[in-house]
C-alpha positions as CSV (number, residue, x, y, z in Angstrom):
1,M,138.4,128.9,15.4
2,E,135.4,127.4,17.5
3,S,132.3,129.8,18.0
4,E,129.3,127.8,19.0
5,L,128.2,125.5,21.3
6,D,125.9,122.9,21.5
7,S,123.5,123.5,25.0
8,G,120.5,123.2,26.4
9,P,118.3,125.2,28.6
10,L,120.0,127.6,30.9
11,F,117.9,130.0,32.7
12,G,114.3,128.6,32.8
13,A,112.0,129.7,30.2
14,F,113.6,131.2,26.8
15,A,112.8,131.4,22.9
16,M,114.8,129.5,20.7
17,K,115.6,131.5,17.7
18,Y,117.1,130.5,14.0
19,I,118.9,132.9,11.9
20,V,118.7,131.0,8.5
21,K,121.5,132.2,6.2
22,L,120.8,131.5,2.2
23,F,122.0,129.5,-0.3
24,P,124.8,131.9,-2.0
25,E,123.2,131.3,-5.6
26,I,120.2,133.1,-4.4
27,T,122.1,136.0,-2.9
28,I,123.1,136.7,-6.6
29,K,120.0,136.4,-8.5
30,S,118.3,139.4,-9.6
31,R,116.3,141.5,-7.1
32,P,112.7,140.4,-8.1
33,V,114.1,136.3,-8.4
34,R,115.8,136.8,-4.9
35,K,112.8,138.1,-3.3
36,Q,110.7,135.2,-5.0
37,L,113.5,132.4,-4.1
38,I,112.8,133.8,-0.5
39,K,109.4,134.1,-0.6
40,Q,109.1,130.3,-1.2
41,L,111.5,129.3,1.5
42,K,109.6,130.8,3.9
43,A,106.3,129.1,2.5
44,N,108.3,125.7,2.7
45,L,109.6,126.1,6.3
46,R,105.9,127.5,7.1
47,T,104.9,124.0,6.0
48,I,107.1,122.0,7.2
49,L,108.0,123.4,11.0
50,K,104.2,124.1,11.7
51,R,103.6,120.7,11.9
52,I,106.0,120.5,14.8
53,D,105.1,123.6,16.5
54,P,102.0,125.5,15.4
55,G,102.9,128.5,17.3
56,L,105.9,128.8,15.4
57,K,106.9,132.1,13.3
58,V,109.0,132.4,10.4
59,S,110.0,136.1,9.3
60,G,112.1,136.8,6.3
61,Q,115.0,139.7,5.9
62,W,117.1,140.5,2.2
63,D,119.8,138.3,3.8
64,N,118.6,135.7,6.2
65,V,115.4,134.3,7.5
66,Q,114.3,134.2,10.9
67,V,112.8,131.3,12.6
68,E,111.4,131.4,16.3
69,T,109.6,129.4,18.8
70,G,108.4,130.1,22.3
71,S,108.3,126.8,23.2
72,E,110.8,125.4,25.9
73,D,110.5,121.4,24.8
74,L,113.8,120.0,24.0
75,E,112.3,117.4,21.8
76,I,110.9,120.1,19.5
77,E,114.1,122.3,19.2
78,K,115.8,118.5,18.2
79,Q,112.8,118.5,15.3
80,V,112.8,122.1,14.2
81,T,116.9,121.9,14.2
82,A,116.7,118.5,12.2
83,A,113.8,120.0,9.9
84,L,116.2,122.9,9.3
85,V,119.5,121.0,8.5
86,S,117.4,118.7,5.5
87,T,115.5,121.6,3.8
88,P,116.7,122.8,0.6
89,G,117.6,126.5,-0.2
90,I,119.9,126.9,3.5
91,A,123.1,127.8,3.2
92,Y,123.6,127.2,7.0
93,F,121.8,128.5,10.2
94,L,122.8,129.7,13.9
95,S,120.5,128.6,16.7
96,V,120.2,131.1,18.8
97,Q,118.7,131.3,22.8
98,K,116.8,134.9,23.6
99,Y,116.9,136.6,26.7
100,P,115.5,139.5,28.4
101,Y,118.4,142.0,28.6
102,V,119.4,143.2,32.4
103,D,123.0,144.3,32.6
104,F,126.4,143.1,31.9
105,D,126.6,140.6,34.6
106,D,123.7,139.1,33.8
107,M,125.5,139.0,30.3
108,L,128.5,137.3,31.9
109,E,126.7,134.5,33.8
110,K,124.7,133.5,31.2
111,A,127.5,133.2,28.9
112,K,129.8,131.4,31.4
113,A,127.4,129.1,31.9
114,L,127.1,128.3,27.9
115,Y,131.1,128.8,27.0
116,A,133.2,128.1,30.2
117,E,134.5,124.9,29.4
118,K,134.9,125.5,26.0
119,I,136.8,128.5,26.4
120,K,139.3,126.7,29.1
121,G,143.1,126.9,28.3
122,K,141.9,128.6,25.0
123,T,142.7,132.5,23.5
124,L,139.2,133.9,22.9
125,C,137.6,137.1,21.5
126,V,134.0,138.5,22.6
127,R,132.0,139.6,19.4
128,I,128.6,141.8,20.3
129,K,126.2,143.2,18.1
130,R,124.1,146.1,19.3
131,A,120.5,147.8,18.2
132,G,118.7,149.7,20.0
133,N,119.2,153.0,22.6
134,H,121.3,152.2,25.4
135,D,123.9,154.1,27.5
136,F,127.0,151.7,26.6
137,K,129.0,150.9,23.2
138,S,129.0,147.5,22.1
139,I,132.9,147.6,22.4
140,D,132.3,148.8,26.2
141,A,130.3,144.9,26.4
142,E,132.6,143.6,24.8
143,R,135.9,144.6,26.8
144,Y,133.7,144.0,30.1
145,I,132.6,140.0,29.3
146,G,135.8,139.4,27.5
147,G,137.9,140.5,30.7
148,C,135.9,138.5,32.8
149,L,135.7,135.5,30.8
150,R,139.5,135.5,30.3
151,Q,139.9,135.4,34.3
152,Q,136.9,133.7,35.5
153,C,137.3,130.5,33.1
154,E,140.8,129.8,33.1
155,A,141.3,131.1,29.2
156,K,144.4,131.3,28.0
157,G,144.0,134.9,26.6
158,I,142.3,137.4,24.5
159,D,143.1,137.5,20.5
160,L,141.0,139.9,18.9
161,K,142.6,138.8,15.4
162,N,142.9,135.1,15.6
163,P,141.2,133.2,18.6
164,E,140.5,130.0,19.4
165,F,137.2,130.5,20.4
166,Q,134.7,133.6,19.7
167,V,132.0,134.3,22.0
168,N,128.8,135.8,19.6
169,M,126.2,137.7,21.4
170,E,123.5,140.3,20.3
171,I,122.0,142.9,22.0
172,R,118.5,144.5,20.6
173,D,116.8,146.4,22.1
174,D,115.6,145.0,25.6
175,S,116.6,141.6,24.5
176,L,119.6,139.3,24.7
177,Y,120.8,136.6,22.0
178,L,123.4,134.1,22.3
179,I,124.4,131.8,19.7
180,H,124.4,128.6,20.4
181,E,125.5,126.6,17.6
182,R,125.7,126.6,13.6
183,F,124.5,123.7,11.5
184,E,125.4,123.3,7.9
185,G,122.5,123.2,5.5
186,L,121.9,121.2,2.4
187,G,122.3,124.8,0.1
188,G,120.3,124.4,-3.2
189,Y,117.4,126.2,-4.2
190,P,114.3,126.1,-1.8
191,L,111.9,123.0,-3.5
192,G,109.3,124.3,-5.6
193,S,111.2,126.7,-7.4
194,Q,112.0,125.2,-10.1
195,D,110.1,123.3,-12.4
196,S,108.9,119.4,-11.7
197,V,109.8,115.9,-12.5
198,L,109.4,112.4,-12.8
199,S,112.6,110.1,-11.2
200,L,112.8,106.6,-12.1
201,M,112.9,104.6,-8.6
202,S,114.1,101.1,-8.2
203,G,115.0,101.7,-4.9
204,G,119.2,101.3,-5.0
205,F,121.5,103.5,-4.6
206,D,121.7,105.0,-7.8
207,S,118.1,106.3,-7.9
208,T,117.8,107.1,-4.3
209,V,120.8,109.6,-4.8
210,A,119.5,110.8,-8.1
211,S,116.2,111.7,-6.5
212,Y,117.5,113.8,-3.4
213,L,120.2,115.6,-5.6
214,M,117.0,116.8,-7.8
215,M,115.0,118.0,-4.2
216,R,118.4,119.6,-3.0
217,R,118.3,121.5,-6.3
218,G,114.5,122.9,-5.6
219,I,112.8,120.2,-8.0
220,Q,109.4,119.0,-7.2
221,T,110.1,115.1,-7.6
222,H,107.7,112.6,-7.8
223,F,108.5,109.1,-8.3
224,C,107.7,106.0,-11.2
225,F,108.3,102.6,-10.2
226,F,108.7,99.5,-13.0
227,N,107.4,96.3,-10.7
228,L,109.1,93.3,-12.1
229,G,107.3,91.1,-10.4
230,G,106.5,91.3,-6.5
231,R,104.7,93.1,-3.7
232,A,108.0,93.1,-1.3
233,H,110.1,94.9,-4.0
234,E,107.6,97.6,-4.6
235,L,106.7,98.0,-0.6
236,G,110.6,98.4,0.0
237,V,110.8,101.4,-3.1
238,K,107.7,103.0,-1.8
239,E,109.7,103.2,1.7
240,V,112.3,105.0,0.5
241,S,110.6,107.0,-1.9
242,H,108.1,107.8,1.4
243,Y,111.8,108.4,3.5
244,I,113.2,110.9,1.0
245,W,110.2,112.8,0.6
246,E,109.4,112.9,4.2
247,K,112.8,114.2,5.0
248,F,113.7,116.3,2.3
249,G,110.7,117.3,0.5
250,S,107.6,117.3,2.4
251,S,106.8,120.7,2.0
252,H,105.2,119.7,-1.6
253,S,103.1,116.9,-2.0
254,V,104.0,114.2,-4.8
255,K,102.8,111.2,-6.5
256,F,104.1,107.5,-6.4
257,V,103.8,105.6,-9.5
258,S,103.7,102.3,-9.6
259,V,103.8,100.2,-13.3
260,P,103.6,96.4,-13.6
261,F,106.3,95.3,-15.7
262,E,106.6,92.1,-15.3
263,G,104.7,91.2,-18.2
264,V,107.2,93.4,-20.4
265,V,109.7,91.2,-18.7
266,A,108.4,88.3,-20.2
267,E,107.9,89.6,-23.3
268,I,111.8,90.3,-23.7
269,L,112.6,87.3,-22.3
270,Q,110.8,85.5,-24.6
271,N,111.3,87.3,-28.2
272,V,114.0,89.6,-27.9
273,E,117.6,88.9,-28.7
274,R,119.5,88.2,-25.4
275,S,122.4,90.8,-26.0
276,Y,119.8,93.5,-26.5
277,M,117.6,92.2,-23.6
278,G,118.8,95.4,-21.3
279,V,118.9,98.0,-23.4
280,I,115.2,97.2,-24.6
281,L,114.2,97.0,-21.3
282,K,115.2,100.6,-20.5
283,R,113.5,101.6,-23.6
284,M,110.5,100.3,-22.7
285,M,111.0,102.1,-19.3
286,L,111.6,105.1,-20.4
287,R,108.5,104.8,-23.6
288,A,106.4,104.3,-20.2
289,A,107.6,106.6,-17.9
290,S,107.2,109.5,-20.7
291,Q,103.9,108.8,-21.1
292,V,103.3,109.0,-17.3
293,A,105.0,112.3,-17.4
294,E,102.9,113.6,-19.9
295,K,99.9,112.6,-17.7
296,M,100.9,114.2,-15.1
297,K,101.9,117.2,-17.0
298,L,105.7,116.8,-16.5
299,D,108.4,117.6,-19.0
300,C,111.7,115.5,-17.7
301,L,112.6,112.3,-16.5
302,V,115.4,111.3,-14.0
303,T,117.5,108.5,-14.0
304,G,120.4,107.1,-11.6
305,E,122.2,106.1,-14.5
306,S,126.4,106.7,-14.2
307,I,128.6,106.3,-17.6
308,A,129.6,102.9,-17.9
309,Q,128.6,101.3,-14.2
310,V,127.0,98.8,-16.3
311,S,126.7,97.8,-19.6
312,S,123.6,99.5,-20.5
313,Q,125.2,102.7,-19.6
314,T,127.9,102.8,-21.9
315,L,127.8,106.2,-24.0
316,K,126.3,104.4,-27.3
317,N,123.8,102.3,-25.2
318,L,122.5,105.6,-23.6
319,S,122.5,107.0,-27.2
320,A,120.1,104.3,-28.4
321,I,118.2,104.1,-25.0
322,D,117.0,108.3,-25.1
323,Q,116.1,107.9,-28.8
324,V,112.9,106.3,-27.9
325,I,111.4,109.6,-26.5
326,D,111.6,113.3,-26.7
327,S,111.4,113.9,-23.3
328,L,114.6,115.7,-21.6
329,V,116.4,112.5,-19.7
330,L,118.5,114.2,-16.8
331,R,121.0,111.9,-15.1
332,P,122.5,114.0,-11.9
333,L,124.8,110.7,-11.4
334,V,126.4,110.7,-14.8
335,T,130.2,111.2,-14.2
336,T,129.7,110.2,-10.3
337,H,132.3,107.6,-8.7
338,K,130.4,104.3,-7.1
339,Q,131.6,104.7,-4.2
340,E,130.7,108.9,-4.0
341,I,127.1,107.7,-4.9
342,V,127.5,105.2,-1.9
343,D,128.9,108.0,0.5
344,I,126.2,110.6,-0.4
345,A,123.7,107.6,0.5
346,S,125.0,106.9,3.9
347,E,125.2,110.6,4.4
348,I,121.3,111.1,3.3
349,G,120.2,108.1,5.0
350,T,119.4,105.7,2.5
351,Y,122.2,103.3,2.5
352,D,120.4,100.9,4.5
353,F,117.1,100.8,2.7
354,A,119.2,100.4,-0.5
355,A,121.8,97.6,1.0
356,H,118.7,95.8,1.6
357,M,116.6,96.2,-1.2
358,P,115.8,93.3,-3.8
359,E,118.0,93.3,-6.7
360,Y,115.3,92.2,-9.4
361,C,116.4,92.4,-13.0
362,G,115.8,89.3,-15.1
363,V,116.6,90.4,-18.3
364,I,120.7,90.2,-17.7
365,S,122.5,88.3,-20.2
366,D,125.7,86.5,-20.4
367,K,126.8,88.8,-23.1
368,P,125.0,92.1,-23.4
369,T,126.1,94.8,-26.0
370,T,127.5,97.6,-25.0
371,R,127.5,99.3,-28.5
372,A,123.6,98.9,-29.3
373,S,123.3,99.4,-33.2
374,M,120.1,101.5,-33.8
375,E,119.4,99.0,-37.0
376,R,119.1,95.9,-34.4
377,V,117.6,97.8,-31.7
378,R,114.6,98.3,-34.2
379,R,114.6,94.9,-35.3
380,A,114.5,93.5,-31.8
381,E,111.4,95.7,-31.0
382,E,109.9,94.4,-34.5
383,S,109.3,91.2,-32.4
384,F,107.9,93.0,-29.2
385,D,104.2,92.6,-28.3
386,F,103.5,96.4,-27.5
387,S,99.9,95.5,-26.4
388,V,101.9,94.0,-23.4
389,L,103.2,97.5,-22.9
390,E,100.0,99.3,-23.0
391,K,98.4,96.8,-20.7
392,A,101.0,97.9,-18.0
393,L,99.9,101.7,-18.4
394,E,96.3,101.0,-18.3
395,E,97.1,98.7,-14.9
396,M,99.3,101.6,-13.1
397,M,98.4,102.7,-10.2
398,I,99.5,106.5,-8.7
399,Q,98.8,107.3,-5.2
400,K,99.7,110.5,-3.2
401,I,103.2,109.3,-1.2
402,Q,101.9,110.5,2.2
403,N,99.2,107.5,1.7
404,V,102.0,104.9,0.6
405,V,102.8,104.4,4.7
406,D,99.3,102.4,4.8
407,D,100.7,99.8,2.8
408,F,103.5,98.7,5.0
409,K,101.2,97.5,7.3
410,Q,99.8,95.3,5.4
411,D,103.3,93.2,4.2
412,V,103.7,89.6,5.4
413,Q,106.6,87.6,4.7
414,V,106.6,84.3,3.5
415,E,108.1,81.5,5.5
416,E,111.1,80.0,4.4
417,V,112.1,76.5,4.9
418,S,116.1,75.0,4.6
419,V,114.9,71.0,5.8
420,V,111.8,69.6,3.5
421,G,109.4,67.5,6.3
422,T,107.5,65.9,3.5
423,S,107.8,64.2,-0.2
424,D,104.6,65.5,-1.3
425,S,106.2,69.0,-1.2
426,V,107.7,70.1,-4.6
427,I,110.0,72.5,-5.1
428,I,110.1,74.8,-7.8
429,D,113.2,76.3,-9.2
430,I,112.3,79.9,-10.4
431,R,115.8,80.9,-11.9
432,H,116.7,82.2,-15.7
433,P,117.0,78.8,-17.6
434,D,120.8,79.7,-17.8
435,E,121.2,79.9,-14.4
436,E,119.5,76.8,-13.4
437,E,121.8,75.5,-16.4
438,K,125.1,76.6,-15.1
439,A,124.3,75.4,-11.2
440,P,121.2,72.5,-11.2
441,L,119.8,72.5,-7.7
442,E,119.8,68.8,-6.4
443,V,118.0,67.7,-3.1
444,E,118.1,64.5,-2.4
445,G,114.4,62.9,-2.4
446,M,112.7,65.4,-3.5
447,M,110.9,66.3,-7.0
448,I,112.0,69.9,-8.5
449,E,110.6,71.3,-11.4
450,R,112.1,74.3,-13.4
451,I,109.7,77.4,-14.2
452,P,111.1,80.5,-14.7
453,F,109.9,83.0,-12.9
454,Y,108.3,85.0,-15.8
455,A,106.1,81.9,-16.7
456,L,105.6,81.3,-12.9
457,H,102.2,83.3,-12.8
458,T,100.8,81.7,-15.6
459,A,102.1,78.3,-14.8
460,F,100.4,77.7,-11.3
461,K,96.8,78.4,-12.6
462,E,97.2,74.3,-13.2
463,K,98.5,73.6,-9.9
464,S,96.5,71.9,-7.4
465,L,96.4,73.4,-3.9
466,E,96.6,70.5,-2.1
467,T,100.5,70.2,-2.5
468,E,102.7,72.2,-1.0
469,Y,105.2,74.3,-3.3
470,L,108.4,75.6,-2.2
471,L,110.2,78.6,-4.6
472,Y,113.7,78.6,-4.8
473,C,116.5,81.0,-6.3
474,D,120.1,81.8,-5.6
475,R,119.5,84.7,-2.9
476,G,116.1,83.7,-1.9
477,V,114.9,87.5,-3.2
478,M,113.1,86.5,-6.3
479,S,111.2,83.6,-4.5
480,Q,110.1,85.9,-1.7
481,L,108.8,88.0,-4.2
482,H,107.1,85.6,-5.8
483,A,105.3,83.6,-3.2
484,Q,104.3,86.9,-1.1
485,Q,102.5,87.6,-5.0
486,L,100.9,84.2,-5.5
487,Q,100.2,84.0,-1.5
488,A,98.3,87.3,-2.5
489,D,96.5,85.5,-5.4
490,G,95.1,82.8,-2.7
491,Y,97.5,80.4,-3.2
492,T,98.4,79.8,0.3
493,N,100.7,76.4,-0.3
494,V,103.4,78.8,-1.4
495,K,106.5,79.0,1.2
496,V,110.2,79.7,-0.2
497,Y,112.7,77.1,-0.1
498,R,116.3,78.6,1.0
499,N,119.1,75.8,0.5
500,A,121.3,75.0,3.7
501,K,124.2,74.5,2.2
């Protein structure tokens, strides 16, 4: 049965009103808890919506929250609707137009203008709620409006039990309300009603969806990014983190933490057994994230891991990874299929971010363990220089999520070339030695150096500023990341080489 219609203003000045229905789990809470959750939702809505319309009013009742704006601006109406759709704690809401109540004929004209095309050829019924002192009953108005709509709008007939279209109206004292459309909300609890967490963000499908799910559950979610080697990746993660916060959590300010982890990766690559590199990297990330969380007075970490999606996410490996810290690690996607995760990313608008996010992981080995032994984990970490991890934490940057947008304006892509114009140029193959060995790069007439990405920045301290260096990797992602970082460090003689084959 249809009951609503999307439509613009009909009769000049009007006040748009939204009736917000609470997430069902809120309504079964004890009276004090329910009141607190409603109070939090109203506070969140005032914070978010008054940025759109300073004159907007938010009021609350036991079973709903009402939002009202007197603006006639359709753009404001769209923005308010979009904000309500993305606010945790709302099951659904109705958009309602408010007019002065005149008489039955005036009600009929407004109903015809709004519903005529939707009624045509369908059975209908009219439901009118009434409050206040009037010289008629609700059923009188329903019969008059319903009969006239049937005759004047080519309706199939009246069906009070199972109509194909239902017209909903309300009369409250001297005001008339027409319900336009029902919008589904996010559900969940109001943001800020639960404790806060630190989410480990890589910017891919998994971590962005995991962060969203925590926010939808009413959890204030801060972001922690481990930079494995480049400004471009960091900017990408900042961008998607800002997007998620702005769309689903802007009622509360959160922090974005960036930890430089390139040195940690280099240490693992040089000193850790190859099959254990992935597990050790995850343990190092949890170690660092736990210290960041402690500094921010947060008790829980969040990751986007899903059982068996990759080698480090087997139950045995996850157990070995978790033993490195005492903090609680939440994994909202732990039993979710990859396609389901991708579908959620599409729904919430993070798909394009994730699809174009650089996949930077330099510790993937040919034969990673899927059943990590704690004895071998401890043995692998005995050769790790933990001062490298301490240095990374000392150099971490913490900033308000609102401020990360300032970084976007500073990003400049490094020039890419597929044809080398001078024999004085040198191509540097920055791939992992295993990858380079499987498919050696050969370019006729060109000198090619082989410097793994984790050793690149150290090696460049000895390079001449007079020579043009072209960084190469298979997909052009790591080379772009490192070229940007080198240019930022003053090496303007660096470009990216893309093989034309």
